[in-house]
C-alpha positions as CSV (number, residue, x, y, z in Angstrom):
1,M,110.3,39.9,146.2
2,A,109.0,38.6,142.9
3,L,105.5,40.0,143.6
4,H,107.0,43.4,144.2
5,R,109.0,43.2,140.9
6,R,105.8,42.2,139.0
7,T,104.0,45.1,140.6
8,L,106.8,47.5,139.7
9,Y,106.7,46.2,136.0
10,R,103.0,46.7,135.9
11,L,103.1,50.2,137.3
12,T,106.0,51.2,135.0
13,G,104.2,49.7,132.0
14,G,100.9,51.4,132.9
15,A,102.7,54.7,133.3
16,A,104.4,54.3,129.9
17,L,101.1,53.4,128.2
18,L,99.4,56.4,129.8
19,G,102.3,58.5,128.6
20,V,102.0,57.3,125.1
21,L,98.2,57.7,125.1
22,G,98.7,61.3,126.5
23,F,101.2,62.1,123.8
24,V,98.8,60.8,121.1
25,V,95.9,62.8,122.5
26,L,97.8,66.0,123.0
27,T,99.5,66.0,119.7
28,S,96.5,64.8,117.7
29,P,94.9,67.4,115.4
30,W,91.5,66.1,116.4
31,T,92.1,67.3,120.0
32,W,92.3,70.9,118.9
33,S,89.2,70.5,116.7
34,A,87.3,69.0,119.6
35,T,88.2,71.9,121.9
36,H,87.4,74.7,119.5
37,P,84.1,75.6,117.8
38,G,83.6,74.5,114.2
39,R,83.6,76.8,111.2
40,T,81.2,77.2,108.4
41,L,82.3,76.7,104.8
42,P,80.2,77.5,101.8
43,D,79.8,75.2,98.9
44,A,82.6,75.2,96.3
45,E,80.2,76.1,93.6
46,G,79.7,79.8,93.1
47,A,83.3,80.8,93.9
48,D,84.3,84.3,92.9
49,L,87.7,84.1,91.2
50,A,88.2,87.9,91.3
51,N,87.8,87.9,95.0
52,G,90.0,84.8,95.2
53,R,92.7,86.9,93.5
54,K,92.2,89.7,96.0
55,V,92.6,87.3,98.9
56,F,95.6,85.8,97.2
57,V,97.5,89.1,97.0
58,A,96.2,90.3,100.5
59,S,97.6,87.0,101.9
60,D,101.0,87.5,100.3
61,C,101.0,83.9,99.1
62,A,103.4,84.4,96.2
63,T,106.1,85.9,98.4
64,C,106.7,82.4,99.9
65,H,105.3,80.0,97.4
66,K,106.2,81.3,94.0
67,T,108.9,79.3,92.2
68,P,112.3,81.0,92.8
69,G,114.1,82.7,89.9
70,Q,111.1,84.1,88.2
71,E,108.7,87.0,88.8
72,D,105.3,85.5,87.8
73,D,103.3,85.4,91.0
74,T,101.0,82.7,89.6
75,V,103.8,80.1,89.2
76,L,103.5,78.6,92.7
77,G,105.9,75.6,92.5
78,G,107.5,76.4,95.9
79,G,111.0,75.6,96.8
80,W,112.2,78.8,98.6
81,A,114.2,78.0,101.7
82,L,113.5,79.8,105.0
83,D,116.4,79.6,107.4
84,T,115.3,80.0,111.1
85,Q,116.5,79.2,114.6
86,F,114.6,75.9,114.3
87,G,116.2,74.8,111.0
88,V,115.4,75.3,107.3
89,F,111.8,75.3,106.1
90,H,111.2,74.6,102.4
91,M,108.1,76.4,101.1
92,P,105.7,73.9,99.6
93,N,104.2,73.7,96.2
94,I,100.7,75.2,96.2
95,S,100.0,75.0,92.5
96,P,97.1,72.8,91.4
97,D,99.5,70.0,90.4
98,P,97.9,66.8,91.7
99,Q,101.1,64.9,92.6
100,T,103.4,67.7,94.0
101,G,101.0,70.5,94.7
102,I,97.4,70.9,96.1
103,G,95.6,69.7,93.0
104,G,94.3,66.6,94.9
105,W,93.1,68.5,97.9
106,T,89.4,69.0,98.6
107,L,88.0,72.3,99.7
108,A,87.6,71.0,103.3
109,Q,91.2,69.8,103.4
110,F,92.3,73.2,102.1
111,D,90.2,75.0,104.7
112,R,91.6,72.7,107.5
113,A,95.1,73.6,106.5
114,L,94.5,77.3,106.2
115,R,92.5,77.8,109.3
116,E,93.5,75.0,111.6
117,G,97.1,74.2,110.5
118,V,96.4,70.6,109.6
119,G,97.2,69.1,106.2
120,P,96.0,65.9,104.6
121,G,98.2,62.8,104.6
122,G,100.8,61.8,107.1
123,A,101.5,58.6,109.0
124,W,98.4,59.0,111.3
125,P,94.8,59.1,110.2
126,D,94.0,62.3,112.1
127,G,96.0,64.5,109.7
128,R,99.4,66.1,109.5
129,N,100.3,69.0,111.7
130,L,101.7,71.9,109.8
131,Y,104.5,74.0,111.1
132,P,103.6,77.6,112.1
133,A,106.1,78.9,109.6
134,F,102.8,78.8,107.7
135,P,100.9,81.7,109.4
136,Y,97.7,79.8,110.1
137,T,97.6,81.6,113.4
138,S,96.5,84.6,111.3
139,Y,94.8,82.8,108.5
140,Q,92.4,81.3,111.0
141,R,90.6,84.6,110.9
142,L,89.7,84.3,107.2
143,S,86.0,84.0,106.4
144,G,84.7,80.8,104.9
145,T,83.8,82.7,101.7
146,D,87.4,84.0,101.3
147,V,88.8,80.5,101.9
148,R,86.5,79.1,99.2
149,D,87.3,81.8,96.7
150,L,91.1,81.5,97.3
151,Y,90.9,77.8,96.8
152,A,89.1,78.2,93.5
153,Y,91.6,80.8,92.4
154,L,94.6,78.6,93.2
155,L,93.1,75.7,91.4
156,S,92.6,77.9,88.3
157,L,96.3,78.5,87.9
158,K,98.9,76.6,85.9
159,P,100.0,73.3,87.6
160,V,103.7,73.2,88.4
161,G,105.3,69.8,88.8
162,N,107.9,70.4,91.5
163,K,108.6,68.1,94.5
164,V,109.9,70.3,97.2
165,P,112.4,68.8,99.7
166,D,111.3,68.0,103.2
167,H,112.1,70.5,105.9
168,D,115.6,70.2,107.5
169,L,114.9,70.9,111.1
170,K,116.9,70.5,114.3
171,F,115.9,68.1,117.1
172,P,113.3,68.1,118.6
173,Y,111.5,70.4,116.1
174,A,111.8,67.7,113.4
175,M,109.1,65.8,115.3
176,R,106.1,67.1,113.4
177,R,103.7,65.3,115.7
178,G,104.7,67.6,118.5
179,V,103.4,70.6,116.7
180,G,100.0,69.5,118.0
181,V,101.0,70.7,121.4
182,W,102.1,74.0,120.0
183,R,98.7,74.4,118.3
184,L,96.9,73.7,121.5
185,A,98.9,76.3,123.3
186,F,99.1,79.1,120.6
187,L,96.4,78.6,118.0
188,D,93.5,80.4,119.8
189,G,90.7,79.9,117.3
190,K,89.8,83.5,117.2
191,R,87.9,84.7,114.1
192,G,88.5,88.4,114.2
193,E,86.5,91.4,115.4
194,E,88.0,91.1,118.8
195,S,88.8,94.7,119.6
196,P,86.3,97.5,120.3
197,V,85.9,100.1,117.6
198,P,87.7,103.4,118.8
199,A,85.6,106.4,119.3
200,G,85.3,108.6,116.3
201,V,86.4,105.9,113.8
202,D,84.2,104.6,111.1
203,A,83.2,101.1,112.3
204,A,83.0,99.4,108.9
205,Q,86.4,100.8,107.9
206,Y,88.0,99.8,111.1
207,R,86.5,96.2,110.9
208,R,87.7,95.9,107.3
209,G,91.2,97.0,108.3
210,E,91.2,94.7,111.3
211,Y,90.3,91.8,109.1
212,L,93.0,92.5,106.5
213,V,95.8,93.2,109.0
214,E,95.0,90.4,111.5
215,G,93.9,87.9,109.0
216,P,95.2,87.6,105.4
217,G,97.8,90.3,105.8
218,H,99.3,88.5,108.8
219,C,101.3,91.6,109.6
220,A,102.0,90.6,113.2
221,E,103.7,87.4,112.1
222,C,106.8,89.5,111.1
223,H,106.5,92.7,113.0
224,S,106.3,91.2,116.5
225,S,108.8,89.6,118.9
226,R,108.6,85.9,119.5
227,G,109.0,83.6,122.5
228,L,111.3,80.6,122.8
229,M,108.6,78.4,121.1
230,G,108.3,80.8,118.2
231,N,105.0,82.2,119.4
232,V,104.1,85.9,119.1
233,I,104.5,87.7,122.4
234,A,101.1,89.4,123.0
235,S,102.5,92.4,124.8
236,Q,104.9,93.1,121.9
237,R,102.5,92.5,119.1
238,Y,103.4,95.0,116.2
239,G,106.4,96.3,118.2
240,G,109.0,94.8,115.8
241,G,111.2,91.8,116.1
242,K,114.0,89.8,114.6
243,S,113.7,88.1,111.2
244,P,113.4,84.3,111.3
245,D,117.1,83.9,110.6
246,G,118.0,86.3,113.4
247,V,120.0,88.6,111.0
248,D,117.6,91.3,110.1
249,Y,115.0,93.2,112.1
250,F,111.4,93.9,111.2
251,P,110.5,97.4,112.4
252,N,107.9,98.5,115.0
253,I,104.7,99.3,113.2
254,S,102.7,100.2,116.2
255,P,101.5,103.8,116.7
256,D,104.2,104.6,119.2
257,E,106.8,107.2,118.8
258,T,109.4,104.4,118.3
259,G,107.2,103.0,115.6
260,I,104.9,104.7,113.0
261,G,103.2,107.1,115.4
262,F,104.1,110.1,113.3
263,W,102.8,108.5,110.1
264,S,99.4,109.7,109.0
265,V,96.7,107.4,107.7
266,N,97.4,108.5,104.1
267,A,101.2,108.0,104.6
268,I,100.6,104.4,105.7
269,A,98.3,103.7,102.8
270,N,100.7,105.4,100.3
271,Y,103.6,103.2,101.7
272,L,101.5,100.1,101.1
273,H,100.8,101.2,97.6
274,T,104.3,102.6,96.6
275,G,106.8,101.2,99.1
276,V,108.0,104.8,99.8
277,S,107.9,106.0,103.5
278,P,107.2,109.5,104.6
279,I,110.9,110.2,104.9
280,G,111.7,108.8,101.4
281,R,113.0,105.4,102.3
282,T,112.0,102.6,99.9
283,A,110.8,99.2,101.0
284,A,113.4,96.6,100.5
285,G,113.9,92.8,101.2
286,D,110.8,91.0,102.3
287,M,108.8,94.2,102.6
288,A,109.4,95.0,98.9
289,E,107.8,91.7,98.0
290,V,104.9,92.5,100.3
291,V,104.3,95.9,98.6
292,K,104.1,94.1,95.2
293,N,101.0,92.5,96.6
294,T,99.5,95.3,98.7
295,A,99.9,97.6,95.7
296,Q,97.3,95.5,94.0
297,L,94.6,96.1,96.6
298,P,92.0,98.8,96.3
299,R,92.7,102.1,97.9
300,E,89.9,101.8,100.3
301,D,91.4,98.5,101.7
302,L,94.8,100.2,102.2
303,L,93.2,103.1,104.0
304,A,91.3,100.6,106.2
305,M,94.5,98.8,107.1
306,A,96.1,102.1,107.9
307,V,93.2,103.2,110.2
308,Y,93.4,100.0,112.1
309,L,97.2,100.1,112.5
310,K,96.9,103.6,113.9
311,H,94.7,102.1,116.7
312,V,96.5,99.0,117.7
313,P,98.1,99.2,121.2
314,A,101.3,101.2,121.0
315,V,104.5,99.3,121.9
316,H,107.4,101.4,123.1
317,K,110.4,99.6,121.6
318,P,113.2,101.4,119.7
319,A,114.9,99.2,117.1
320,P,118.3,97.7,117.9
321,G,121.0,100.4,117.8
322,M,118.5,103.3,117.8
323,P,118.4,105.6,120.9
324,E,115.3,106.6,122.9
325,P,113.5,109.6,121.3
326,N,114.9,113.0,122.1
327,R,112.5,114.9,124.3
328,T,114.8,117.8,125.1
329,D,115.1,121.2,123.4
330,T,118.7,120.3,122.4
331,L,119.4,119.1,118.9
332,V,120.9,115.6,119.2
333,M,122.4,114.1,116.0
334,L,122.0,110.4,115.6
335,R,124.9,108.2,114.7
336,N,124.6,108.3,110.9
337,A,124.1,105.2,108.8
338,V,127.1,106.2,106.8
339,A,129.3,105.0,109.6
340,A,128.4,101.5,108.6
341,A,128.8,102.1,104.9
342,P,131.1,99.7,103.0
343,T,134.6,100.7,102.3
344,L,135.0,103.0,99.3
345,P,134.9,100.9,96.1
346,T,138.2,100.6,94.5
347,T,139.6,98.3,91.8
348,P,142.6,96.3,93.0
349,E,145.8,98.2,92.1
350,Q,147.3,95.4,90.0
351,A,144.2,95.4,87.8
352,I,144.5,99.0,86.7
353,A,145.6,98.5,83.1
354,Q,147.5,100.8,80.7
355,G,145.3,102.3,78.1
356,G,142.1,102.2,80.1
357,D,139.9,104.8,81.7
358,V,139.5,105.0,85.5
359,W,137.7,107.2,88.0
360,V,139.2,108.6,91.1
361,V,137.6,107.2,94.3
362,A,139.3,109.3,97.0
363,T,141.5,112.4,96.8
364,K,145.0,111.4,95.5
365,P,148.2,113.4,95.1
366,V,149.8,113.9,91.6
367,W,153.1,115.0,90.2
368,L,154.4,116.2,86.9
369,E,157.2,113.7,86.8
370,Q,157.3,110.0,87.5
371,A,160.1,110.4,90.0
372,G,157.9,112.4,92.2
373,V,155.5,109.4,93.0
374,G,156.5,107.9,96.4
375,G,159.5,110.2,96.7
376,S,160.3,113.3,98.7
377,V,159.1,115.9,96.2
378,P,156.0,117.7,97.5
379,E,152.8,116.9,95.7
380,Q,151.9,119.2,92.8
381,G,148.2,118.9,92.8
382,K,145.3,116.6,93.8
383,L,142.8,114.6,91.8
384,L,139.3,114.7,93.4
385,G,136.8,112.0,93.9
386,G,134.8,111.2,90.7
387,A,137.4,112.6,88.4
388,P,137.8,110.6,85.1
389,V,141.4,110.0,83.9
390,H,143.0,108.0,81.1
391,V,145.9,105.7,82.0
392,A,148.4,106.5,79.3
393,A,151.3,104.4,80.7
394,R,152.1,102.2,83.6
395,N,155.6,101.6,85.1
396,A,155.2,99.1,88.0
397,D,152.9,100.9,90.5
398,K,153.3,104.3,88.9
399,L,150.7,105.6,86.4
400,E,150.8,108.3,83.8
401,L,147.4,109.8,83.9
402,V,145.8,112.2,81.3
403,L,143.1,114.5,82.7
404,K,140.8,116.5,80.4
405,G,138.4,119.1,81.4
406,W,137.7,122.9,81.5
407,Q,139.1,125.9,83.4
408,M,137.7,129.4,84.1
409,A,140.1,131.9,82.6
410,E,140.5,133.6,86.1
411,A,141.0,130.3,87.9
412,P,143.9,128.4,86.2
413,S,144.6,126.2,89.2
414,V,141.2,124.3,89.2
415,V,140.0,121.8,86.5
416,Y,136.3,121.4,86.1
417,Q,134.4,118.6,84.3
418,S,132.5,120.7,81.8
419,K,132.0,124.3,80.7
420,G,129.8,126.3,83.1
421,H,129.5,123.5,85.6
422,R,131.5,123.6,88.9
423,V,132.1,119.9,89.0
424,M,135.7,120.0,90.3
425,L,138.1,117.3,89.1
426,A,141.5,118.6,90.2
427,V,143.3,121.3,92.0
428,L,146.8,122.1,90.7
429,D,149.8,124.0,92.1
430,Q,151.5,126.7,90.0
431,A,154.0,124.4,88.3
432,A,151.2,121.9,87.3
433,A,148.9,124.8,86.2
434,T,151.7,126.0,84.0
435,A,152.0,122.6,82.3
436,V,148.3,122.5,81.3
437,K,147.6,122.6,77.6
438,R,144.8,125.0,76.8
439,G,142.5,125.3,73.9
440,K,140.5,128.1,72.4
441,P,138.4,130.0,75.0
442,E,134.6,129.8,74.9
443,T,132.0,131.9,76.5
444,D,129.3,130.3,78.7
445,A,126.0,131.6,77.4
446,D,124.4,131.5,80.9
447,T,127.0,133.5,82.9
448,G,129.1,135.2,80.2
449,Q,132.2,133.8,81.8
450,S,135.2,132.6,79.7
451,W,136.0,128.9,79.8
452,V,138.9,127.0,78.3
453,P,139.2,123.3,77.4
454,V,142.3,121.8,79.0
455,E,144.4,118.7,79.1
456,V,147.2,117.9,81.5
457,T,149.5,114.8,82.0
458,L,150.2,113.8,85.6
459,W,151.8,111.0,87.5
460,S,150.4,109.1,90.6
461,D,150.1,105.6,92.0
462,A,147.4,103.0,91.4
463,A,145.6,103.5,94.7
464,N,142.0,104.8,95.1
465,L,140.9,104.2,91.5
466,N,138.1,102.3,90.0
467,A,137.7,101.1,86.5
468,D,133.9,100.8,86.8
469,R,132.2,104.1,87.1
470,K,128.9,102.4,87.9
471,A,130.3,100.9,91.0
472,L,131.2,104.4,92.2
473,W,127.7,105.7,91.4
474,D,126.0,102.8,93.1
475,Y,128.1,103.3,96.3
476,S,127.3,107.0,96.2
477,Q,123.6,106.5,95.7
478,A,123.4,104.0,98.5
479,T,125.3,106.2,100.9
480,Y,123.4,109.3,99.9
481,Q,120.1,107.5,100.5
482,K,121.0,106.1,103.9
483,A,122.2,109.4,105.2
484,C,119.9,111.9,103.7
485,S,116.6,110.0,104.1
486,A,117.1,109.6,107.9
487,C,115.5,113.0,108.6
488,H,113.6,114.1,105.5
489,V,112.3,113.1,102.2
490,L,115.2,112.3,99.9
491,P,115.5,115.1,97.3
492,D,115.4,114.1,93.7
493,K,118.8,114.4,92.1
494,Q,117.4,116.3,89.2
495,H,115.7,118.9,91.5
496,F,118.9,121.0,91.5
497,T,121.4,122.0,88.9
498,A,125.0,120.9,89.2
499,N,126.1,124.2,90.6
500,Q,123.1,124.3,93.0
501,W,124.2,121.0,94.5
502,V,127.4,122.5,95.7
503,G,125.7,124.8,98.2
504,T,122.9,122.4,99.0
505,L,125.1,119.5,100.0
506,K,127.6,121.8,101.8
507,A,124.7,123.1,104.0
508,M,123.7,119.6,105.0
509,K,127.1,118.1,105.5
510,R,127.2,119.1,109.2
511,F,124.1,116.8,109.8
512,T,126.0,113.8,108.4
513,S,129.0,111.7,109.3
514,F,130.5,111.9,105.8
515,N,134.2,112.0,105.7
516,D,135.8,114.3,103.1
517,D,136.2,111.5,100.5
518,Q,132.6,110.4,100.8
519,Y,131.4,114.0,100.6
520,R,133.4,114.7,97.5
521,L,132.4,111.5,95.8
522,I,128.6,112.0,96.6
523,L,128.7,115.6,95.5
524,T,130.3,114.6,92.1
525,Y,127.6,111.9,91.8
526,L,124.8,114.3,92.5
527,Q,126.2,116.8,90.1
528,N,126.5,114.3,87.3
529,H,122.8,113.3,87.8
530,S,121.6,116.9,88.3
531,K,118.9,118.8,86.3
532,D,121.3,120.2,83.7
533,L,124.0,117.5,83.4
534,R,122.1,114.2,83.4
535,P,120.1,115.0,80.2
536,N,123.4,115.7,78.4
537,G,124.3,112.0,78.6
538,K,128.0,112.5,78.0
539,E,129.0,113.8,81.5
540,A,126.5,111.8,83.4
541,A,126.7,108.1,83.9
542,K,123.6,106.2,82.9
């Protein structure tokens, strides 16, 4: 019995020892290096700082590593937090500070981090596995010359003394040693130039684009779906995917009809330079930061990237919430982005103060007497979205409002914002129109029509008002942009006059999901920023 027990102990101990040794071997950075071919690295001398800067912007280094709260892309103290399903990663300091940055790294150590995902230091002598939040799966394709030049450029920058906190990761991802297994599984050691050059495409341009997109640009790292272990799913490469925090979504940039299949090469290159898409949408969020970098690349590099992206495998994958493309002859309107727009921006009713100026957010009824507000007396007019009024008095929730504007001599029931411009502020019934105080008529030089400056005092409640005109205009601009750039390039607000905007927006309303209040507010906003009102400066908000 004792013999059997000793044998069992030995077998168990041996198995445990083999398990430990297996773990050490599988997780060791040396194991990956031993199973993949080595890489050449030129001498540090002779580095080209100008090329290093180009590699720096192409690699989008500053987006993650610049010190938060400032715009200088050469201040690389790190500290930005990346929230993911695995926990929070804190972007490291890559300035040449010797204590908290990479100032103490050799070129060989920098190269190993960039192309193999192993940093210096750590508890083990074989190096420190780096988490793949750092996109070394793409940077492994960098040439030795570009690695050397990037290293020299980074060391030429100003040191920033900033100790970045350790990553705050969930179990078991906090076990950095285990990343060695991930590297064995998903770091393929490829150096680029893997795909055949498509027929009819300039080989040199295609190869340059492939290098930039697959290597320093690391486009697939964001624009692809990932597996449970955070690896890019090969069949969905460039087909779009969730952001690391799972909240946002990076779009499909493959040449499929659900991606950028309809974009021309020039359109892609222009987007990388300006951040404006073929339908007038402007890059935002992370992509806006990327464009700050790609905009610094030569035009020929942007065209090369565009050519390559037009030839990656197409991935048919509509973005979440988007339908399949319409292949019928019937016009099908998409659910408009306006449906998800925030609530109309209003100031809390109790904050509307006597003596202040406010702007109407949504159509509201008015009366000539205070007693009419909230009573049974029929309304005697309406104030329209965007109309400016002065709060002359306040009695509980009832406001005495003074409206100033202009009327056409032949239309005494309508109050406009300014002479000659059909920016409607209010519609009055006969009694309210009679109460209007009118000034001396003036003739509009453009039309020959007679206009009269007017003022009228009305009563209403404190609902649907805003004391901050900019808040109204910001809402209107955002809603206008979301809705009207979905199908075509967004028209410049100053392309039309105030009067032309009336017919233009009315013709397009049926293609949107604007409700009446949104439509009226957006129309007033566009008119106030039109060709003939914005330069005036008085009617138009700055």
